[in-house]
All heavy atoms as an XYZ file, in Angstrom:
727
protein
N      -3.603     14.168     13.656
C      -4.892     13.693     13.282
C      -4.788     13.048     11.970
O      -5.688     12.223     11.613
C      -5.910     14.805     13.267
N      -3.794     13.320     11.139
C      -3.702     12.623      9.823
C      -2.739     11.504      9.737
O      -2.544     10.893      8.725
C      -3.292     13.726      8.762
O      -2.002     14.142      9.036
N      -2.082     11.174     10.834
C      -1.113     10.072     10.922
C      -1.614      8.926     11.768
O      -2.173      9.192     12.864
C       0.229     10.581     11.493
O       0.699     11.709     10.699
C       1.326      9.513     11.458
N      -1.457      7.721     11.284
C      -1.820      6.576     12.078
C      -0.832      5.438     11.868
O       0.059      5.478     10.949
C      -3.213      6.092     11.786
C      -3.506      5.583     10.351
C      -3.431      4.290     10.085
C      -3.811      6.524      9.334
C      -3.663      3.815      8.825
C      -3.991      6.066      8.053
C      -3.982      4.712      7.779
N      -0.942      4.383     12.701
C      -0.062      3.198     12.608
C      -0.864      2.063     12.174
O      -2.069      1.945     12.504
C       0.586      2.985     13.895
C       1.402      4.043     14.566
C       0.861      5.026     15.322
C       2.795      4.084     14.182
C       1.667      6.097     15.802
C       3.508      5.096     14.753
C       3.016      6.091     15.520
N      -0.292      1.174     11.413
C      -1.004     -0.078     11.050
C       0.036     -1.192     11.045
O       1.254     -1.029     10.639
C      -1.594      0.071      9.581
C      -0.537      0.285      8.522
C      -2.490     -1.103      9.253
N      -0.379     -2.332     11.481
C       0.424     -3.579     11.563
C       0.294     -4.346     10.231
O      -0.824     -4.590      9.855
C       0.207     -4.457     12.843
C       1.171     -5.615     12.852
C       1.019     -6.339     14.189
N       1.289     -5.488     15.367
C       2.487     -5.261     15.871
N       3.604     -5.728     15.311
N       2.552     -4.483     16.981
N       1.395     -4.790      9.704
C       1.417     -5.511      8.414
C       1.114     -6.965      8.673
O       1.715     -7.540      9.541
C       2.756     -5.347      7.701
C       2.846     -6.103      6.441
C       3.021     -3.816      7.380
N       0.293     -7.576      7.815
C       0.075     -8.967      7.814
C       0.419     -9.482      6.360
O      -0.248     -9.008      5.423
C      -1.327     -9.315      8.189
N       1.324    -10.387      6.251
C       1.741    -10.887      4.925
C       3.018    -10.499      4.480
O       3.789     -9.766      5.188
N       3.397    -10.974      3.323
C       4.798    -10.768      2.762
C       4.794    -10.239      1.410
O       5.849    -10.407      0.718
C       5.597    -12.102      2.886
C       5.015    -13.199      1.964
O       3.883    -13.005      1.345
O       5.609    -14.296      1.915
N       3.789     -9.555      0.927
C       3.798     -9.082     -0.468
C       4.663     -7.888     -0.706
O       4.910     -7.530     -1.809
C       2.304     -8.699     -0.804
O       1.906     -7.534     -0.139
N       5.240     -7.269      0.429
C       6.098     -6.152      0.218
C       7.493     -6.321      0.746
O       8.263     -5.403      1.084
C       5.488     -4.940      0.880
C       4.117     -4.516      0.306
S       4.210     -3.994     -1.396
C       5.071     -2.405     -1.273
N       7.967     -7.604      0.884
C       9.298     -7.871      1.513
C      10.420     -7.321      0.804
O      11.344     -6.805      1.372
C       9.495     -9.417      1.705
C       9.396    -10.123      0.366
C       8.530     -9.993      2.712
C       9.864    -11.618      0.506
N      10.349     -7.130     -0.573
C      11.466     -6.604     -1.331
C      11.535     -4.974     -1.103
O      12.517     -4.428     -1.491
C      11.360     -6.928     -2.778
C      11.543     -8.376     -3.021
O      12.259     -9.088     -2.152
N      11.052     -8.899     -4.082
N      10.582     -4.411     -0.480
C      10.583     -2.951     -0.178
C      11.019     -2.881      1.291
O      11.019     -1.755      1.831
C       9.241     -2.362     -0.376
N      11.388     -3.990      1.965
C      11.776     -3.895      3.371
C      10.610     -3.815      4.332
O      10.796     -3.517      5.513
N       9.464     -4.225      3.856
C       8.239     -4.338      4.766
C       7.910     -5.784      4.951
O       7.524     -6.501      4.000
C       7.055     -3.547      4.180
C       7.450     -2.119      3.846
C       5.831     -3.675      4.917
C       6.419     -1.333      3.073
N       7.979     -6.220      6.222
C       7.804     -7.650      6.553
C       6.533     -7.861      7.384
O       6.000     -6.903      7.938
C       8.999     -8.110      7.341
C      10.285     -7.922      6.539
N      10.766     -8.824      5.627
C      11.153     -6.897      6.555
C      11.890     -8.470      5.146
N      12.107     -7.239      5.585
N       6.148     -9.174      7.489
C       5.014     -9.521      8.358
C       5.227     -9.064      9.776
O       6.364     -9.154     10.292
C       4.789    -11.048      8.286
C       3.733    -11.528      9.177
N       2.435    -11.384      8.767
C       3.696    -12.144     10.358
C       1.666    -11.997      9.714
N       2.414    -12.387     10.689
N       4.248     -8.452     10.382
C       4.350     -7.950     11.746
C       4.993     -6.554     11.893
O       5.040     -6.065     12.981
C       4.861     -8.888     12.694
C       3.723     -9.635     13.476
O       2.571     -9.225     13.357
N       4.065    -10.612     14.261
N       5.491     -6.092     10.857
C       6.079     -4.652     10.897
C       4.968     -3.722     11.173
O       3.726     -3.966     10.935
C       6.754     -4.242      9.596
C       8.143     -4.902      9.391
O       8.622     -5.602     10.322
O       8.697     -4.716      8.324
N       5.362     -2.459     11.620
C       4.431     -1.514     11.883
C       4.667     -0.297     10.845
O       5.863      0.091     10.746
C       4.457     -0.896     13.258
C       4.014     -1.960     14.268
C       3.567      0.356     13.390
C       4.279     -1.617     15.702
N       3.679      0.150     10.138
C       3.822      1.271      9.191
C       3.271      2.543      9.752
O       2.283      2.458     10.436
C       3.062      0.947      7.875
C       3.547     -0.226      6.969
C       2.706     -0.359      5.740
C       5.083     -0.029      6.590
N       3.982      3.606      9.512
C       3.494      4.904      9.815
C       2.859      5.480      8.585
O       3.510      5.508      7.523
C       4.606      5.869     10.426
C       5.244      5.216     11.618
C       4.050      7.198     10.662
C       6.437      6.004     12.093
N       1.574      5.795      8.607
C       0.871      6.207      7.442
C       0.315      7.642      7.646
O      -0.206      7.950      8.707
C      -0.314      5.223      7.183
C      -1.142      5.588      5.966
C       0.126      3.844      7.162
N       0.461      8.432      6.593
C       0.005      9.880      6.611
C      -1.127     10.048      5.621
O      -0.956      9.839      4.329
C       1.215     10.753      6.299
C       0.935     12.164      6.565
O      -0.220     12.615      6.493
O       1.849     12.894      6.798
N      -2.255     10.360      6.095
C      -3.438     10.597      5.242
C      -3.430     11.948      4.513
O      -4.126     12.179      3.543
C      -4.709     10.540      6.118
C      -5.030      9.124      6.613
C      -6.360      9.198      7.454
N      -7.538      9.431      6.641
C      -8.197      8.530      5.990
N      -7.915      7.348      5.951
N      -9.242      8.996      5.285
N      -2.590     12.819      4.975
C      -2.613     14.192      4.387
C      -1.723     14.349      3.139
O      -1.686     15.283      2.428
C      -2.004     15.246      5.428
O      -0.675     15.076      5.664
N      -0.870     13.327      2.874
C      -0.001     13.343      1.739
C      -0.677     12.973      0.412
O      -1.601     12.123      0.478
C       1.243     12.407      1.933
C       2.095     12.718      3.086
C       3.231     11.583      3.206
C       2.798     14.025      2.889
N      -0.316     13.609     -0.651
C      -0.878     13.271     -1.921
C      -0.361     11.882     -2.438
O       0.803     11.547     -2.214
C      -0.505     14.377     -2.995
C      -1.119     15.640     -2.727
O      -2.322     15.672     -2.167
O      -0.659     16.668     -3.149
N      -1.215     11.191     -2.993
C      -0.846      9.881     -3.636
C      -0.201     10.238     -5.041
O      -0.838     10.739     -5.870
C      -2.069      8.950     -3.789
C      -1.630      7.677     -4.458
C      -2.653      8.592     -2.413
N       1.075      9.882     -5.175
C       1.748     10.067     -6.405
C       2.378      8.764     -6.786
O       2.476      7.795     -6.060
C       2.873     11.145     -6.261
O       3.766     10.760     -5.302
C       2.277     12.497     -5.971
N       2.732      8.686     -8.116
C       3.299      7.482     -8.662
C       4.421      6.976     -7.900
O       5.287      7.727     -7.423
C       3.785      7.702    -10.180
C       4.108      6.523    -10.895
O       3.351      5.544    -10.828
O       5.153      6.460    -11.549
N       4.440      5.639     -7.654
C       5.543      4.894     -6.939
C       5.552      5.050     -5.480
O       6.409      4.412     -4.806
C       6.963      5.293     -7.533
C       7.176      5.036     -9.008
C       8.499      5.345     -9.405
C       8.558      5.190    -10.987
N       9.923      5.503    -11.471
N       4.571      5.715     -4.813
C       4.467      5.690     -3.394
C       3.957      4.356     -2.928
O       3.158      3.719     -3.594
C       3.600      6.881     -2.930
C       4.080      8.291     -3.263
C       5.199      8.584     -2.343
C       5.618     10.022     -2.481
N       6.621     10.436     -1.576
N       4.250      4.065     -1.680
C       3.613      2.873     -1.039
C       2.382      3.399     -0.221
O       2.547      4.310      0.550
C       4.699      2.189     -0.143
C       5.834      1.586     -0.992
C       3.952      1.046      0.680
C       6.862      0.936     -0.190
N       1.294      2.675     -0.572
C       0.071      3.176      0.105
C      -0.689      2.103      0.846
O      -0.340      0.902      0.631
C      -0.839      3.809     -0.918
C      -1.326      2.680     -1.941
C      -0.332      4.973     -1.752
C      -2.499      3.036     -2.795
N      -1.555      2.490      1.723
C      -2.516      1.583      2.379
C      -3.817      1.918      1.626
O      -4.238      3.080      1.576
C      -2.647      1.899      3.878
C      -1.294      1.857      4.557
C      -3.691      0.852      4.457
C      -0.643      0.616      4.507
N      -4.453      0.860      1.078
C      -5.710      1.108      0.370
C      -6.705     -0.013      0.786
O      -6.321     -1.130      1.255
C      -5.508      1.017     -1.101
N      -7.934      0.302      0.558
C      -9.027     -0.661      0.825
C      -9.555     -0.922     -0.619
O     -10.090     -0.097     -1.310
C     -10.185     -0.024      1.692
S     -11.384     -1.239      2.087
N      -9.381     -2.213     -1.082
C      -9.784     -2.623     -2.373
C     -10.810     -3.750     -2.240
O     -10.520     -4.802     -1.585
C      -8.617     -3.223     -3.183
C      -8.867     -3.660     -4.582
C      -9.414     -2.506     -5.419
C      -7.623     -4.221     -5.190
N     -12.027     -3.434     -2.624
C     -13.179     -4.411     -2.471
C     -13.314     -4.837     -1.070
O     -13.524     -6.080     -0.823
C     -12.986     -5.586     -3.462
C     -13.234     -5.128     -4.877
O     -13.952     -4.141     -5.129
N     -12.570     -5.823     -5.819
N     -13.182     -3.974     -0.055
C     -13.366     -4.331      1.336
C     -12.190     -4.894      1.996
O     -12.302     -5.211      3.227
N     -11.082     -5.087      1.346
C      -9.843     -5.630      2.016
C      -8.731     -4.617      1.997
O      -8.497     -3.998      1.001
C      -9.383     -6.916      1.263
C     -10.402     -8.106      1.331
C      -9.855     -9.433      0.808
O      -8.606     -9.503      0.902
O     -10.637    -10.075      0.316
N      -8.049     -4.480      3.142
C      -6.892     -3.577      3.185
C      -5.737     -4.236      2.562
O      -5.470     -5.476      2.619
C      -6.571     -3.252      4.698
C      -7.542     -2.352      5.396
C      -7.055     -2.129      6.819
C      -7.662     -1.007      4.651
N      -4.904     -3.423      1.813
C      -3.699     -3.874      1.269
C      -2.657     -2.851      1.276
O      -2.907     -1.592      1.363
C      -3.951     -4.324     -0.234
O      -2.836     -4.983     -0.778
C      -4.365     -3.119     -1.113
N      -1.366     -3.274      1.312
C      -0.172     -2.366      1.256
C       0.430     -2.721     -0.102
O       0.853     -3.796     -0.310
C       0.783     -2.702      2.381
C       1.939     -1.791      2.310
C       0.130     -2.541      3.715
N       0.534     -1.648     -0.939
C       1.124     -1.947     -2.276
C       1.787     -0.636     -2.733
O       1.516      0.458     -2.254
C       0.049     -2.293     -3.297
C      -0.600     -3.638     -3.046
C       0.312     -4.851     -3.193
C      -0.431     -6.129     -3.044
N      -0.606     -6.519     -1.625
N       2.663     -0.777     -3.784
C       3.247      0.406     -4.461
C       2.224      0.857     -5.535
O       1.880     -0.058     -6.415
C       4.592      0.096     -4.970
C       5.309      1.378     -5.575
C       6.698      1.068     -5.995
N       7.523      0.506     -4.919
C       8.176      1.225     -3.926
N       8.003      2.541     -3.962
N       8.926      0.638     -3.111
N       1.777      2.045     -5.491
C       0.825      2.533     -6.496
C       1.541      3.003     -7.763
O       2.558      3.617     -7.660
C      -0.044      3.595     -5.883
C       0.732      4.874     -5.652
C      -1.243      3.915     -6.848
N       0.999      2.532     -8.915
C       1.497      3.108    -10.257
C       0.361      3.777    -10.906
O      -0.723      3.197    -11.069
C       2.016      1.902    -11.005
C       3.241      1.133    -10.421
C       4.355      2.068    -10.091
N       4.821      3.022    -11.130
C       5.753      2.823    -11.920
N       6.531      1.787    -11.882
N       6.039      3.682    -12.852
N       0.585      5.000    -11.325
C      -0.438      5.864    -11.926
C       0.096      6.181    -13.349
O       1.091      6.813    -13.525
C      -0.652      7.114    -11.223
C      -0.925      6.956     -9.656
C      -0.901      8.255     -8.990
C      -2.280      6.239     -9.507
N      -0.656      5.638    -14.369
C      -0.230      5.822    -15.731
C      -1.483      5.796    -16.644
O      -2.209      4.894    -16.535
C       0.750      4.778    -16.163
C       1.347      5.073    -17.498
C       2.475      4.054    -17.751
C       3.073      4.272    -19.111
N       4.212      3.342    -19.349
N      -1.589      6.816    -17.505
C      -2.688      6.901    -18.471
C      -4.102      6.694    -17.751
O      -4.946      5.997    -18.261
C      -2.536      5.786    -19.520
C      -1.268      5.804    -20.301
O      -0.780      6.994    -20.493
N      -0.689      4.742    -20.678
N      -4.203      7.526    -16.703
C      -5.530      7.449    -15.890
C      -5.794      6.058    -15.420
O      -7.035      5.793    -15.188
C      -6.614      8.065    -16.684
C      -6.435      9.530    -16.889
O      -5.886     10.175    -16.033
N      -6.966     10.075    -17.973
N      -4.867      5.156    -15.273
C      -5.111      3.794    -14.692
C      -4.326      3.672    -13.334
O      -3.281      4.352    -13.160
C      -4.562      2.742    -15.658
C      -5.216      2.620    -17.036
C      -6.558      1.838    -17.068
N      -6.612      0.682    -16.166
C      -6.619     -0.589    -16.539
N      -6.548     -0.872    -17.818
N      -6.764     -1.562    -15.668
N      -4.888      2.903    -12.431
C      -4.301      2.659    -11.179
C      -3.865      1.187    -11.153
O      -4.676      0.307    -11.321
C      -5.182      3.031    -10.010
C      -4.557      2.712     -8.695
C      -5.597      4.482    -10.073
N      -2.637      1.013    -10.797
C      -2.050     -0.371    -10.580
C      -1.547     -0.425     -9.211
O      -0.917      0.553     -8.724
C      -0.981     -0.770    -11.530
C      -1.319     -0.972    -12.931
C      -0.264     -1.553    -13.773
N       1.055     -1.228    -13.462
C       1.986     -0.557    -14.145
N       1.625     -0.141    -15.355
N       3.165     -0.347    -13.674
N      -1.729     -1.526     -8.488
C      -1.210     -1.786     -7.155
C      -0.187     -2.854     -7.207
O      -0.472     -3.949     -7.545
C      -2.279     -2.101     -6.176
C      -3.412     -1.026     -6.005
C      -4.413     -1.522     -5.020
C      -2.792      0.296     -5.539
N       1.139     -2.525     -7.122
C       2.159     -3.492     -7.390
C       2.737     -4.029     -6.110
O       3.171     -3.214     -5.251
C       3.242     -2.904     -8.226
C       2.797     -2.557     -9.634
C       3.912     -2.015    -10.479
O       4.992     -1.673     -9.964
O       3.677     -1.961    -11.724
N       2.840     -5.335     -5.979
C       3.483     -5.937     -4.756
C       5.005     -5.858     -4.974
O       5.554     -5.636     -6.115
C       3.144     -7.417     -4.831
C       2.830     -7.646     -6.318
C       2.249     -6.398     -6.911
N       5.720     -5.970     -3.863
C       7.229     -6.050     -4.019
C       7.639     -7.430     -3.525
O       8.532     -7.624     -2.710
C       7.824     -4.983     -3.010
C       7.521     -3.604     -3.437
C       8.373     -3.051     -4.491
O       9.430     -3.646     -4.784
O       8.055     -2.064     -5.121
N       7.082     -8.386     -4.274
C       7.375     -9.867     -4.056
C       6.912    -10.540     -5.351
O       5.660    -10.439     -5.643
C       6.671    -10.395     -2.815
C       6.997    -11.820     -2.467
O       7.441    -12.633     -3.358
N       6.801    -12.201     -1.231
N       7.780    -11.243     -6.011
C       7.484    -11.906     -7.258
C       6.443    -12.964     -7.156
O       5.906    -13.431     -8.168
C       8.766    -12.487     -7.874
C       9.658    -11.365     -8.309
O       9.234    -10.194     -8.559
O      10.881    -11.682     -8.442
N       6.072    -13.430     -5.974
C       5.054    -14.425     -5.801
C       3.641    -13.907     -5.925
O       2.720    -14.643     -5.975
C       5.243    -15.147     -4.487
C       6.556    -15.882     -4.258
C       6.652    -16.623     -2.955
N       5.677    -16.084     -1.961
C       5.488    -16.656     -0.783
N       6.096    -17.708     -0.414
N       4.563    -16.127      0.040
N       3.583    -12.610     -5.976
C       2.236    -11.912     -6.050
C       2.043    -11.170     -7.323
O       3.054    -10.742     -7.955
C       1.976    -10.980     -4.824
C       2.006    -11.716     -3.459
C       3.195    -11.922     -2.822
C       0.854    -12.196     -2.986
C       3.243    -12.543     -1.578
C       0.840    -12.790     -1.798
C       2.029    -12.992     -1.147
O       2.026    -13.644      0.101
N       0.779    -11.086     -7.801
C       0.472    -10.421     -8.998
C       0.056     -8.963     -8.776
O      -0.446     -8.600     -7.743
C      -0.664    -11.112     -9.835
C      -0.333    -12.506    -10.227
C      -1.509    -13.136    -10.982
O      -2.613    -12.666    -10.934
N      -1.182    -14.169    -11.667
N       0.249     -8.144     -9.831
C      -0.103     -6.763     -9.838
C      -1.655     -6.724     -9.784
O      -2.287     -7.524    -10.471
C       0.411     -6.039    -11.008
O       1.768     -5.979    -10.972
C      -0.141     -4.577    -11.124
N      -2.228     -5.764     -9.069
C      -3.682     -5.653     -8.964
C      -4.019     -4.409     -9.871
O      -3.453     -3.324     -9.678
C      -4.137     -5.331     -7.500
C      -3.844     -6.443     -6.519
C      -4.173     -5.992     -5.124
C      -4.622     -7.743     -6.900
N      -4.928     -4.557    -10.752
C      -5.408     -3.477    -11.583
C      -6.767     -2.963    -11.107
O      -7.661     -3.814    -10.970
C      -5.528     -3.959    -13.019
C      -4.281     -4.310    -13.722
C      -3.810     -5.602    -13.622
C      -3.493     -3.391    -14.304
C      -2.564     -5.997    -14.137
C      -2.298     -3.710    -14.870
C      -1.796     -4.992    -14.789
N      -6.816     -1.681    -10.745
C      -8.056     -1.140    -10.163
C      -8.999     -0.630    -11.303
O      -8.541      0.218    -12.122
C      -7.790      0.049     -9.225
C      -8.954      0.672     -8.661
C      -6.737     -0.448     -8.183
N     -10.161     -1.261    -11.383
C     -11.139     -0.876    -12.401
C     -12.248      0.004    -11.765
O     -12.451      0.004    -10.526
C     -11.761     -2.149    -13.026
C     -10.732     -2.939    -13.804
O      -9.940     -2.282    -14.477
O     -10.834     -4.173    -13.703
N     -13.018      0.667    -12.619
C     -13.950      1.642    -12.153
C     -15.116      0.878    -11.352
O     -15.847      1.551    -10.636
C     -14.572      2.409    -13.343
O     -15.099      1.510    -14.284
C     -13.579      3.392    -13.902
N     -15.365     -0.419    -11.683
C     -16.364     -1.104    -10.981
C     -15.999     -1.661     -9.649
O     -16.768     -2.290     -8.886
C     -16.939     -2.239    -11.903
C     -15.896     -3.316    -12.188
O     -14.705     -3.005    -12.092
O     -16.386     -4.378    -12.563
N     -14.729     -1.457     -9.324
C     -14.261     -1.887     -7.944
C     -14.409     -0.847     -6.856
O     -14.374      0.302     -7.157
C     -12.772     -2.227     -8.022
C     -12.413     -3.437     -8.946
S     -10.641     -3.534     -8.978
C     -10.518     -5.289     -9.503
N     -14.615     -1.269     -5.615
C     -14.590     -0.309     -4.492
C     -13.059     -0.114     -4.132
O     -12.380     -1.057     -3.812
C     -15.325     -1.032     -3.352
O     -15.196     -0.241     -2.190
N     -12.661      1.187     -4.223
C     -11.250      1.481     -3.962
C     -11.104      2.740     -3.232
O     -11.764      3.853     -3.587
C     -10.569      1.588     -5.316
C      -9.116      2.026     -5.192
C      -8.149      1.157     -4.637
C      -8.736      3.212     -5.627
C      -6.840      1.535     -4.547
C      -7.369      3.636     -5.564
C      -6.443      2.803     -5.028
N     -10.462      2.760     -2.099
C     -10.148      3.968     -1.379
C      -8.753      4.015     -0.825
O      -8.364      2.943     -0.201
C     -11.211      4.121     -0.240
C     -11.040      5.270      0.676
C     -11.958      5.307      1.808
O     -12.735      4.394      2.020
O     -11.898      6.346      2.577
N      -8.056      5.068     -0.980
C      -6.718      5.113     -0.401
C      -6.825      5.650      1.048
O      -7.495      6.729      1.289
C      -5.845      6.132     -1.209
C      -4.520      6.281     -0.594
C      -5.671      5.554     -2.696
N      -6.248      4.924      1.991
C      -6.310      5.287      3.339
C      -5.086      6.235      3.755
O      -5.118      6.935      4.667
C      -6.292      4.066      4.254
C      -7.655      3.457      4.349
C      -8.651      3.522      3.481
C      -8.153      2.645      5.454
N      -9.692      2.817      3.834
C      -9.455      2.246      5.142
C      -7.581      2.262      6.638
C     -10.250      1.456      5.912
C      -8.368      1.521      7.442
C      -9.690      1.098      7.091
N      -4.012      6.210      2.935
C      -2.918      6.999      3.262
C      -1.563      6.467      2.599
O      -1.557      5.400      2.010
N      -0.550      7.320      2.737
C       0.782      6.977      2.182
C       1.694      6.546      3.287
O       1.752      7.212      4.306
C       1.316      8.234      1.475
C       2.810      7.992      0.989
C       0.466      8.700      0.372
N       2.341      5.435      3.124
C       3.241      4.964      4.175
C       4.532      5.792      4.081
O       5.043      6.009      3.046
C       3.600      3.502      3.902
N       4.989      6.242      5.230
C       6.092      7.072      5.264
C       7.312      6.436      6.036
O       8.456      6.800      5.670
C       5.805      8.423      6.018
O       5.326      8.150      7.342
C       4.761      9.222      5.247
N       7.042      5.545      6.851
C       8.137      4.870      7.586
C       7.688      3.451      7.985
O       6.500      3.160      8.114
C       8.437      5.630      8.934
C       9.097      6.956      8.714
N       8.305      8.028      8.545
C      10.343      7.316      8.629
C       9.064      9.066      8.289
N      10.351      8.638      8.363
N       8.681      2.575      8.193
C       8.380      1.268      8.708
C       9.158      0.937      9.923
O      10.350      1.402     10.015
C       8.698      0.159      7.603
C      10.152      0.194      7.170
C       8.270     -1.244      8.065
N       8.575      0.283     10.921
C       9.248     -0.081     12.142
C       9.183     -1.588     12.200
O       8.088     -2.168     12.140
C       8.469      0.561     13.300
C       8.460      2.057     13.270
C       9.154      0.092     14.640
C       7.515      2.705     14.239
N      10.319     -2.199     12.428
C      10.397     -3.620     12.656
C      11.506     -4.055     13.597
O      12.448     -3.327     13.787
C      10.461     -4.384     11.326
C      11.728     -4.085     10.444
N      11.654     -3.220      9.452
C      12.977     -4.391     10.618
C      12.901     -3.128      8.910
N      13.766     -3.810      9.626
N      11.346     -5.216     14.151
C      12.332     -5.692     15.094
C      13.555     -6.149     14.404
O      13.485     -6.611     13.201
C      11.734     -6.911     15.913
O      10.652     -6.506     16.626
N      14.643     -6.060     15.067
C      15.894     -6.600     14.401
C      16.187     -7.975     14.933
O      15.803     -8.462     15.910
C      17.122     -5.644     14.895
C      16.943     -4.196     14.432
C      18.066     -3.275     14.949
C      16.971     -4.132     12.859
């Protein structure tokens, strides 16, 4: 009940081995800790990013230099949907 699959759209996590059209296995029961890859809803949009937790701040970091780090502020709508545990992709 706490595990689900999500298909990736985009290339913001290619340096972590997550590519467009891959399938992520996501676990909602795991604690979100620093450096985990998470699925989150930020201002109504789903995103896959590496979470960085420091000094009570949340940053969502892409694994592709073409994208910028997202800083989560208190006035933003932010919800973590789960922690990515595995990636499935075609060879």
